[in-house]
C-alpha angles and dihedrals in degrees: 000000000000125000091253089056093051095049101072091052091048091049091050089049091055096045091055091055097251111159114193117200122269121248102071137030109263120200131175090257088068092060100085126172134351092298091061092046091050092051091050091047089053091051091050093050090051090049090053091067130072112256091222107046096020089224131116115288115273116188090341121211129191133215121175087356095299120121124223137161111264093232092049097048090045090053090047091053094045095112104019097150090219094315126098108187125181109249091225110037097013093230108167118231106188093185093050089234114180133154136199121256128202111277109256092223093160094056093128090051092050089065091064123115112283120230109263125186118229116263118254123232119292092251092059093045091048090047091050091047092051090050091049091050095046096047120070113243111271117234111257134191124267092258092060094050114086133183126192134239116266090217111105091208097056135048122202142136124246128190110244092239091058095043092049091048092051091046091048091052091052091047092048092050093051092042090054092048093046092047090053088054098040098045097062090047092051091048091049091050090049092049092050092049090051091048091050091053091047091048092050090050092048092050093047091049092048090047090054091048092052092045091049092046092053092046088056087048093054094045091049093047091048091051091045092047091051091048095049092046088052091050092049090051093050089046091053093049092050091048093049092049090052091047092050093049091048089048090055089052093052089047092054091046092051091050091053090050092050092050092052090047091053092048091050091052092051093050092048091082097047128098121287093255094049092043090054092049096049094044092058089057094045091053092050093050092048092049089055091054114096121198112227117239120256108254117234116203120208125183124219122247113245121196129187110228130173120234119241095265088062095044089055095241096126091051090048090053096049099042105036106031113132132190104251118192132183123252108228090196091067096043120115114251091252094054123094114205118203121242092253089051090233101110138039131194133189110247141151127317114274135192108242130173117267114273127173090211095056120104113239105172105052138013095269132142129183132218117263094241133045123214121221100163141021129030122295133182132190138165133222125194112225100170115137091014120129097196133019144142124201131180144089132297137197118234134267090051125176113266104157126106089231106120093222091059105030116053131184113296094244096046124104109268131181111253098022128108119173150112129239152159118256128210088260089061093248120142114223140175122217125206128115084330138018118261127190115226128208108192116189090227130021110260116242092182131023124211118206120199118189121191103190093181094056094033091237136136128189130191122207132196103223092193092078097005092244131144112255100182142340129206120193097175103072119146122261121248128041120350121192127211109254127209125185113182101188129228100286113015145125126260118302108219133190108224133214122254094236090059094063093105 
């Protein structure tokens, strides 16, 4: 049977809703005998009923080429939770798109025997089969190409264009869903890789800095050791020379004493007149003899100290210097704050408006800004000042003249950490207790370094770049720069960072 002869029967098969199973091309020529017709009729009768309610179709609708009753599919999608799958192939229709199909009112008649041409003789069929096998399949239009339903419970024929379009929609939906899942994971992996590279570079850089810093330490300590050992050797030689010289003096003195003793022994047996005359001379010579002093040798104390670049002071100054200014609203009524708010001087009493933030007991002024986080450094010049106190305080801080609230400026107070110079020219540090300081050289400028995150504050003597005092028990929260000028003193001035040399 030729292709043209097969086509009418196939078209009739499609129009009546017959849906042969996918897997192999089925044509009317393959339905042979009454057994095949009965099987086709059974399939057609099954296809005439709704797959959900198992009843005849009422107002049928179709989605992904499957037919259902409108009421049945609506009940099936009653609680979809954002998903509308097909009950047969589970194809998801996010937009719940369905459309009506012509009522198959003649469904019982569909299941009638289909017209089948009588088979030709076996020789013609075999000849046709051999021709079909020997000839390559001729290209046909999209309407002649069919694919079959993947559902094992239903058998129907689809045009390739429709089947491909449905598959493409399914693939596009899943591709979109998978891309939405894959792209964040890829971005996270890329971010972690970049962070790993950055971390490795940071660690390598920090390793080089540490190694370079310790190399500088070793070189500095070697030079300092060589210098101190040389000074010790010179000191030993000088002390030995002085001891030898003193030893010679004692030897000469001892020889002179022995000579006088021998002469006195010789004159002891002489006459009384000669004895008296010689004794007078011996006394005179003995009185002229002076015993040398015993030489005491003291060695110097040598200490190994790191210069500022190794203590980190220069890096602190350059990285964490802040522009501290004075707050005139907190200044005592005897203090004059400069226009740039960088200096304060003790002056005459002035009448000022009442202000709860103003200090009333002592000549004190605070900075205009408190620091609760980060690291901050500032410097204050104290040269030619006879009394001063610098540090940080925790608000609220006592300001009243009431003796129970305002103590002496150099007494331990809660919420105050600082160092200063008293009227007795003693350097002290104030924290939770009072500490006496003994700087090697008098500071002409004081550097204050506040680490709010670690609750620490350090004070540096910029005259010799040495550490004066360190507190590691400061209160949390905002700490304010504190300045006490003393009763009779010169100006207290906040310095610039570039002037720290």
